[in-house]
TIMI-2910 file (N, C-alpha, C, CB; in pm, 1 decimal, decimal comma, always signed):
<rs>
+----------+----------+----------+----------+----------+----------+----------+----------+----------+----------+----------+----------+------+
!      n_x !      n_y !      n_z !     ca_x !     ca_y !     ca_z !      c_x !      c_y !      c_z !     cb_x !     cb_y !     cb_z ! resn !
+----------+----------+----------+----------+----------+----------+----------+----------+----------+----------+----------+----------+------+
!  +2291,8 !  +4636,7 !   -239,5 !  +2353,8 !  +4677,0 !   -364,2 !  +2272,2 !  +4629,3 !   -484,5 !  +2496,0 !  +4622,9 !   -372,0 !  Unk !
!  +2234,3 !  +4501,7 !   -486,7 !  +2161,9 !  +4446,6 !   -601,4 !  +2024,3 !  +4511,4 !   -617,7 !  +2146,6 !  +4295,2 !   -586,4 !  Unk !
!  +1952,3 !  +4528,3 !   -507,5 !  +1819,3 !  +4590,0 !   -515,3 !  +1830,6 !  +4733,9 !   -564,3 !  +1748,6 !  +4585,8 !   -377,6 !  Unk !
!  +1926,0 !  +4809,0 !   -511,9 !  +1945,0 !  +4948,4 !   -555,3 !  +1979,6 !  +4954,9 !   -703,5 !  +2055,8 !  +5016,5 !   -472,6 !  Unk !
!  +2057,4 !  +4859,7 !   -750,2 !  +2097,0 !  +4857,7 !   -891,4 !  +1975,4 !  +4837,8 !   -982,2 !  +2200,5 !  +4746,4 !   -916,5 !  Unk !
!  +1876,3 !  +4764,0 !   -936,0 !  +1757,6 !  +4736,1 !  -1017,2 !  +1644,7 !  +4836,3 !   -993,9 !  +1707,7 !  +4596,3 !   -988,4 !  Unk !
!  +1657,6 !  +4921,2 !   -893,2 !  +1547,1 !  +5011,8 !   -860,1 !  +1591,5 !  +5157,8 !   -862,0 !  +1489,5 !  +4977,1 !   -722,8 !  Unk !
!  +1646,1 !  +5205,0 !   -752,4 !  +1676,5 !  +5347,8 !   -739,5 !  +1779,8 !  +5397,0 !   -839,9 !  +1725,1 !  +5376,8 !   -600,7 !  Unk !
!  +1879,1 !  +5318,1 !   -870,6 !  +1980,3 !  +5363,7 !   -966,9 !  +1920,8 !  +5382,8 !  -1106,0 !  +2096,2 !  +5263,7 !   -973,5 !  Unk !
!  +1834,8 !  +5290,9 !  -1148,3 !  +1769,2 !  +5306,7 !  -1278,6 !  +1674,1 !  +5426,0 !  -1277,8 !  +1692,7 !  +5178,8 !  -1316,1 !  Unk !
!  +1598,1 !  +5441,9 !  -1170,4 !  +1507,0 !  +5556,2 !  -1161,4 !  +1585,0 !  +5687,0 !  -1167,7 !  +1424,1 !  +5549,7 !  -1031,6 !  Unk !
!  +1695,3 !  +5695,4 !  -1096,0 !  +1778,2 !  +5816,4 !  -1097,7 !  +1835,8 !  +5842,0 !  -1236,5 !  +1891,7 !  +5804,7 !   -995,4 !  Unk !
!  +1882,6 !  +5737,4 !  -1302,3 !  +1942,2 !  +5750,5 !  -1434,7 !  +1845,6 !  +5814,9 !  -1533,9 !  +1986,0 !  +5614,1 !  -1486,0 !  Unk !
!  +1717,8 !  +5777,6 !  -1525,6 !  +1618,2 !  +5828,4 !  -1619,6 !  +1537,9 !  +5946,4 !  -1564,6 !  +1524,2 !  +5717,5 !  -1657,9 !  Unk !
!  +1577,5 !  +5999,2 !  -1449,7 !  +1511,0 !  +6116,3 !  -1393,9 !  +1371,8 !  +6088,8 !  -1340,6 !  +1503,1 !  +6222,3 !  -1496,7 !  Unk !
!  +1343,4 !  +5964,2 !  -1303,4 !  +1212,8 !  +5927,9 !  -1247,4 !  +1220,4 !  +5944,7 !  -1095,4 !  +1172,1 !  +5780,1 !  -1286,5 !  Unk !
!  +1210,4 !  +6068,3 !  -1050,5 !  +1235,8 !  +6101,4 !   -910,7 !  +1131,3 !  +6048,7 !   -813,5 !  +1245,1 !  +6248,3 !   -896,2 !  Unk !
!  +1014,2 !  +6010,1 !   -863,0 !   +908,8 !  +5958,8 !   -775,2 !   +906,2 !  +5806,2 !   -770,8 !   +773,5 !  +6010,8 !   -820,7 !  Unk !
!  +1011,8 !  +5741,8 !   -820,2 !  +1015,4 !  +5594,9 !   -828,3 !  +1149,2 !  +5541,0 !   -780,0 !   +989,0 !  +5548,1 !   -972,5 !  Unk !
!  +1152,9 !  +5410,1 !   -759,0 !  +1278,8 !  +5344,1 !   -726,0 !  +1307,5 !  +5330,4 !   -578,2 !  +1389,0 !  +5416,8 !   -788,1 !  Unk !
!  +1221,6 !  +5386,1 !   -494,8 !  +1240,9 !  +5379,4 !   -349,7 !  +1105,2 !  +5362,5 !   -282,0 !  +1313,6 !  +5507,2 !   -296,6 !  Unk !
!  +1105,7 !  +5303,9 !   -163,8 !   +984,5 !  +5298,0 !    -81,9 !   +994,9 !  +5408,8 !    +21,4 !   +966,4 !  +5156,9 !    -13,4 !  Unk !
!   +918,2 !  +5514,6 !     +1,0 !   +919,3 !  +5628,6 !    +92,2 !   +784,9 !  +5700,1 !    +83,1 !  +1036,6 !  +5726,0 !    +59,3 !  Unk !
!   +748,0 !  +5769,2 !   +188,6 !   +622,6 !  +5843,5 !   +192,0 !   +620,2 !  +5944,1 !    +77,3 !   +604,2 !  +5915,2 !   +328,5 !  Unk !
!   +509,7 !  +5945,4 !     +2,5 !   +491,3 !  +6040,0 !   -106,3 !   +538,3 !  +5990,8 !   -242,4 !   +561,5 !  +6164,8 !    -73,9 !  Unk !
!   +607,2 !  +5877,5 !   -247,4 !   +651,2 !  +5822,6 !   -375,7 !   +547,8 !  +5722,5 !   -427,3 !   +790,5 !  +5754,9 !   -361,9 !  Unk !
!   +566,5 !  +5673,2 !   -549,5 !   +465,2 !  +5593,4 !   -618,7 !   +431,4 !  +5458,7 !   -555,2 !   +509,8 !  +5569,7 !   -756,1 !  Unk !
!   +523,0 !  +5394,2 !   -493,3 !   +498,9 !  +5262,5 !   -432,6 !   +461,9 !  +5156,7 !   -536,8 !   +387,9 !  +5272,7 !   -328,4 !  Unk !
!   +545,2 !  +5143,2 !   -641,5 !   +531,2 !  +5035,1 !   -738,8 !   +613,7 !  +4917,0 !   -687,6 !   +578,0 !  +5080,2 !   -883,4 !  Unk !
!   +547,2 !  +4805,4 !   -658,1 !   +613,4 !  +4693,9 !   -589,7 !   +569,2 !  +4561,3 !   -650,8 !   +582,4 !  +4696,3 !   -437,8 !  Unk !
!   +661,8 !  +4467,4 !   -664,5 !   +630,2 !  +4328,4 !   -696,4 !   +662,1 !  +4243,8 !   -574,1 !   +709,7 !  +4278,5 !   -822,3 !  Unk !
!   +567,4 !  +4161,4 !   -532,0 !   +589,0 !  +4066,6 !   -422,9 !   +599,2 !  +3929,2 !   -488,4 !   +472,1 !  +4072,4 !   -313,8 !  Unk !
!   +717,2 !  +3866,5 !   -477,3 !   +746,3 !  +3744,1 !   -552,1 !   +765,1 !  +3626,3 !   -457,7 !   +871,4 !  +3762,4 !   -639,0 !  Unk !
!   +704,0 !  +3513,3 !   -492,3 !   +724,4 !  +3386,8 !   -421,5 !   +835,3 !  +3312,0 !   -495,7 !   +590,5 !  +3300,9 !   -414,0 !  Unk !
!   +959,5 !  +3331,9 !   -453,3 !  +1073,7 !  +3276,8 !   -526,6 !  +1072,5 !  +3124,4 !   -533,6 !  +1202,0 !  +3322,8 !   -462,6 !  Unk !
!  +1014,6 !  +3057,6 !   -435,2 !  +1009,9 !  +2911,0 !   -437,9 !   +916,2 !  +2859,4 !   -547,0 !   +965,6 !  +2857,1 !   -301,8 !  Unk !
!   +819,3 !  +2939,8 !   -587,7 !   +723,2 !  +2897,7 !   -690,2 !   +733,2 !  +2980,1 !   -817,8 !   +582,7 !  +2906,7 !   -635,8 !  Unk !
!   +840,0 !  +3054,8 !   -833,6 !   +858,0 !  +3138,7 !   -951,6 !   +894,6 !  +3053,1 !  -1072,2 !   +966,3 !  +3245,2 !   -926,6 !  Unk !
!   +817,2 !  +3066,8 !  -1180,2 !   +847,8 !  +2997,3 !  -1305,8 !   +841,7 !  +3098,3 !  -1419,8 !   +748,4 !  +2878,5 !  -1331,2 !  Unk !
!   +937,5 !  +3089,6 !  -1508,3 !   +944,8 !  +3179,2 !  -1623,5 !   +938,5 !  +3093,9 !  -1749,7 !  +1075,5 !  +3266,6 !  -1620,5 !  Unk !
!   +838,4 !  +3117,7 !  -1832,0 !   +821,6 !  +3041,9 !  -1956,4 !   +905,0 !  +3104,5 !  -2067,5 !   +672,6 !  +3036,4 !  -1997,8 !  Unk !
!   +934,1 !  +3028,2 !  -2172,2 !  +1006,8 !  +3085,2 !  -2286,1 !   +925,3 !  +3197,7 !  -2351,3 !  +1039,3 !  +2975,0 !  -2390,4 !  Unk !
!   +991,9 !  +3298,5 !  -2406,9 !   +918,6 !  +3407,0 !  -2473,1 !   +846,3 !  +3358,3 !  -2598,3 !  +1014,0 !  +3520,5 !  -2509,5 !  Unk !
!   +732,5 !  +3422,3 !  -2626,5 !   +654,7 !  +3392,1 !  -2746,5 !   +636,2 !  +3521,5 !  -2824,8 !   +516,2 !  +3327,6 !  -2710,4 !  Unk !
!   +646,5 !  +3512,5 !  -2957,3 !   +629,2 !  +3629,0 !  -3043,5 !   +482,0 !  +3645,0 !  -3080,9 !   +716,2 !  +3616,3 !  -3170,6 !  Unk !
!   +432,3 !  +3766,7 !  -3069,6 !   +297,1 !  +3801,8 !  -3111,7 !   +308,4 !  +3913,1 !  -3214,5 !   +207,8 !  +3845,3 !  -2989,9 !  Unk !
!   +238,5 !  +3896,9 !  -3326,3 !   +243,2 !  +3994,2 !  -3435,5 !   +111,6 !  +4071,8 !  -3437,9 !   +268,9 !  +3923,8 !  -3573,0 !  Unk !
!    +85,8 !  +4144,3 !  -3330,4 !    -43,1 !  +4212,2 !  -3317,8 !    -30,4 !  +4363,1 !  -3299,9 !   -119,2 !  +4154,8 !  -3202,0 !  Unk !
!    +85,5 !  +4418,5 !  -3328,9 !   +104,0 !  +4562,5 !  -3318,6 !    +72,7 !  +4628,8 !  -3452,5 !   +247,8 !  +4595,8 !  -3273,7 !  Unk !
!    +45,4 !  +4758,3 !  -3452,0 !    +19,7 !  +4828,0 !  -3578,6 !   +133,6 !  +4807,6 !  -3678,0 !     -1,1 !  +4977,5 !  -3553,6 !  Unk !
!   +100,9 !  +4806,4 !  -3804,6 !   +196,7 !  +4789,4 !  -3914,9 !   +270,3 !  +4656,5 !  -3907,6 !   +297,4 !  +4903,0 !  -3914,5 !  Unk !
!   +208,5 !  +4555,3 !  -3845,9 !   +269,0 !  +4422,8 !  -3840,0 !   +382,4 !  +4409,1 !  -3741,1 !   +317,9 !  +4385,9 !  -3972,9 !  Unk !
!   +391,6 !  +4502,5 !  -3648,9 !   +498,7 !  +4497,6 !  -3549,4 !   +489,2 !  +4374,9 !  -3460,6 !   +496,1 !  +4622,0 !  -3464,1 !  Unk !
!   +603,5 !  +4332,3 !  -3411,1 !   +612,2 !  +4213,4 !  -3326,3 !   +643,9 !  +4254,1 !  -3183,2 !   +719,2 !  +4115,5 !  -3379,5 !  Unk !
!   +584,1 !  +4182,6 !  -3088,3 !   +620,9 !  +4199,5 !  -2947,6 !   +644,3 !  +4062,4 !  -2888,1 !   +510,9 !  +4276,8 !  -2868,1 !  Unk !
!   +731,3 !  +4056,8 !  -2789,3 !   +759,0 !  +3932,0 !  -2718,5 !   +687,3 !  +3933,9 !  -2584,6 !   +911,7 !  +3911,1 !  -2698,9 !  Unk !
!   +622,7 !  +3823,9 !  -2552,2 !   +558,7 !  +3808,2 !  -2422,1 !   +620,0 !  +3685,8 !  -2356,4 !   +402,4 !  +3794,6 !  -2434,9 !  Unk !
!   +661,7 !  +3702,7 !  -2231,8 !   +723,9 !  +3593,4 !  -2158,1 !   +642,7 !  +3569,7 !  -2030,9 !   +874,0 !  +3625,2 !  -2124,6 !  Unk !
!   +552,4 !  +3470,9 !  -2033,9 !   +468,3 !  +3444,7 !  -1917,4 !   +550,3 !  +3406,8 !  -1793,7 !   +369,3 !  +3334,1 !  -1949,1 !  Unk !
!   +506,8 !  +3459,7 !  -1680,0 !   +573,0 !  +3434,0 !  -1551,8 !   +465,4 !  +3398,9 !  -1450,3 !   +657,6 !  +3558,0 !  -1504,2 !  Unk !
!   +493,0 !  +3300,6 !  -1365,7 !   +403,4 !  +3266,2 !  -1255,1 !   +483,5 !  +3269,5 !  -1126,1 !   +337,1 !  +3125,9 !  -1276,3 !  Unk !
!   +416,7 !  +3303,7 !  -1018,0 !   +482,7 !  +3308,7 !   -888,5 !   +485,1 !  +3447,5 !   -826,6 !   +621,8 !  +3258,6 !   -901,7 !  Unk !
!   +420,1 !  +3542,9 !   -892,3 !   +406,8 !  +3675,9 !   -833,5 !   +286,0 !  +3673,6 !   -740,1 !   +391,3 !  +3786,9 !   -944,5 !  Unk !
!   +307,3 !  +3705,8 !   -613,9 !   +196,6 !  +3709,3 !   -518,6 !   +112,4 !  +3834,0 !   -538,5 !   +248,9 !  +3703,5 !   -375,1 !  Unk !
!   +179,1 !  +3945,7 !   -568,7 !   +106,3 !  +4070,8 !   -589,8 !   +193,4 !  +4169,6 !   -665,5 !    +60,9 !  +4131,3 !   -455,5 !  Unk !
!   +128,1 !  +4256,6 !   -741,6 !   +192,6 !  +4371,4 !   -803,7 !   +112,2 !  +4493,6 !   -763,3 !   +201,5 !  +4356,7 !   -960,5 !  Unk !
!   +181,8 !  +4593,5 !   -710,1 !   +117,8 !  +4718,2 !   -669,6 !   +170,5 !  +4831,7 !   -755,7 !   +142,3 !  +4747,4 !   -519,3 !  Unk !
!    +79,6 !  +4915,1 !   -804,6 !   +114,3 !  +5034,6 !   -880,7 !    +49,3 !  +5152,5 !   -809,2 !    +66,9 !  +5024,3 !  -1031,8 !  Unk !
!   +129,1 !  +5250,8 !   -774,3 !    +81,8 !  +5365,5 !   -695,5 !    +11,3 !  +5317,4 !   -569,1 !    -13,6 !  +5454,1 !   -779,5 !  Unk !
!    +58,4 !  +5208,5 !   -511,6 !     +2,9 !  +5155,8 !   -387,9 !   -123,7 !  +5073,6 !   -403,4 !    -24,2 !  +5266,6 !   -297,0 !  Unk !
!   -175,0 !  +5056,3 !   -525,7 !   -295,6 !  +4976,8 !   -548,5 !   -258,7 !  +4841,3 !   -608,5 !   -393,9 !  +5052,0 !   -641,4 !  Unk !
!   -323,8 !  +4735,8 !   -561,5 !   -296,2 !  +4601,1 !   -612,4 !   -356,4 !  +4587,8 !   -752,5 !   -354,1 !  +4491,4 !   -516,1 !  Unk !
!   -270,1 !  +4562,6 !   -851,7 !   -315,9 !  +4544,9 !   -990,0 !   -317,9 !  +4398,2 !  -1031,9 !   -227,0 !  +4623,6 !  -1084,9 !  Unk !
!   -236,7 !  +4315,8 !   -965,1 !   -236,3 !  +4170,4 !   -987,3 !   -222,2 !  +4102,7 !   -852,2 !   -120,4 !  +4126,5 !  -1084,8 !  Unk !
!   -297,6 !  +3994,2 !   -834,4 !   -288,9 !  +3916,0 !   -710,6 !   -288,8 !  +3769,2 !   -749,7 !   -407,6 !  +3949,0 !   -611,7 !  Unk !
!   -185,2 !  +3695,9 !   -706,7 !   -170,6 !  +3552,8 !   -738,4 !   -185,5 !  +3528,1 !   -889,0 !   -275,2 !  +3469,2 !   -660,5 !  Unk !
!   -110,2 !  +3604,2 !   -968,1 !   -104,3 !  +3589,0 !  -1113,9 !   -234,5 !  +3623,9 !  -1185,7 !    -66,4 !  +3448,5 !  -1147,6 !  Unk !
!   -328,7 !  +3688,2 !  -1118,6 !   -455,0 !  +3726,2 !  -1182,2 !   -472,0 !  +3878,2 !  -1177,9 !   -574,8 !  +3656,1 !  -1112,4 !  Unk !
!   -527,7 !  +3933,5 !  -1284,9 !   -553,6 !  +4076,6 !  -1295,1 !   -665,6 !  +4116,2 !  -1199,5 !   -589,8 !  +4115,3 !  -1439,9 !  Unk !
!   -649,1 !  +4227,4 !  -1126,9 !   -753,7 !  +4275,3 !  -1036,1 !   -846,2 !  +4376,4 !  -1102,7 !   -691,0 !  +4337,3 !   -912,7 !  Unk !
!   -807,5 !  +4427,3 !  -1219,6 !   -887,4 !  +4529,0 !  -1287,0 !   -846,7 !  +4671,6 !  -1252,8 !  -1031,0 !  +4509,7 !  -1253,3 !  Unk !
!   -765,4 !  +4690,6 !  -1150,7 !   -719,5 !  +4825,1 !  -1112,8 !   -620,8 !  +4877,0 !  -1216,8 !   -653,8 !  +4823,8 !   -971,5 !  Unk !
!   -633,3 !  +5004,3 !  -1253,4 !   -546,1 !  +5066,9 !  -1353,7 !   -496,7 !  +5203,4 !  -1304,4 !   -621,0 !  +5082,4 !  -1488,6 !  Unk !
!   -419,9 !  +5207,4 !  -1195,7 !   -374,9 !  +5336,2 !  -1142,8 !   -255,8 !  +5396,7 !  -1216,5 !   -339,7 !  +5320,7 !   -999,3 !  Unk !
!   -193,7 !  +5323,7 !  -1306,9 !    -72,5 !  +5370,7 !  -1374,5 !   -100,7 !  +5472,0 !  -1483,8 !     +1,7 !  +5254,4 !  -1433,2 !  Unk !
!     +6,9 !  +5527,8 !  -1536,2 !     -1,4 !  +5621,9 !  -1647,3 !   +124,2 !  +5607,0 !  -1732,5 !    -17,7 !  +5768,9 !  -1596,3 !  Unk !
!   +121,4 !  +5661,8 !  -1852,6 !   +237,0 !  +5654,9 !  -1941,2 !   +351,2 !  +5738,6 !  -1885,6 !   +200,0 !  +5702,2 !  -2082,5 !  Unk !
!   +472,2 !  +5690,5 !  -1903,2 !   +590,4 !  +5767,5 !  -1866,1 !   +625,3 !  +5854,7 !  -1985,4 !   +711,1 !  +5674,3 !  -1824,8 !  Unk !
!   +632,8 !  +5983,9 !  -1962,6 !   +665,4 !  +6077,4 !  -2071,2 !   +793,6 !  +6150,8 !  -2036,9 !   +549,3 !  +6178,6 !  -2095,5 !  Unk !
!   +871,6 !  +6178,7 !  -2140,6 !   +997,2 !  +6251,1 !  -2116,7 !   +978,9 !  +6399,4 !  -2142,0 !  +1109,8 !  +6196,0 !  -2205,7 !  Unk !
+----------+----------+----------+----------+----------+----------+----------+----------+----------+----------+----------+----------+------+
</rs>
């Protein structure tokens, strides 16, 4: 129930039919998390967007891997350089 609430239900709500599930032919966006070593730092404000816009960044450690479209984009909290993703457009 909890996993579906955070994955497939949100994907369905926004019409993202190729996401939210692990199945052949779908995107395969996955986070592999080491819960025993997961740490979340307080958010920090950065004022580096156009027109002085602010964004919040909240550093996290303890992710073993992040896969986008089945390709590893982060491994052990480090960027791999892979950029298989694309912008979501409505």
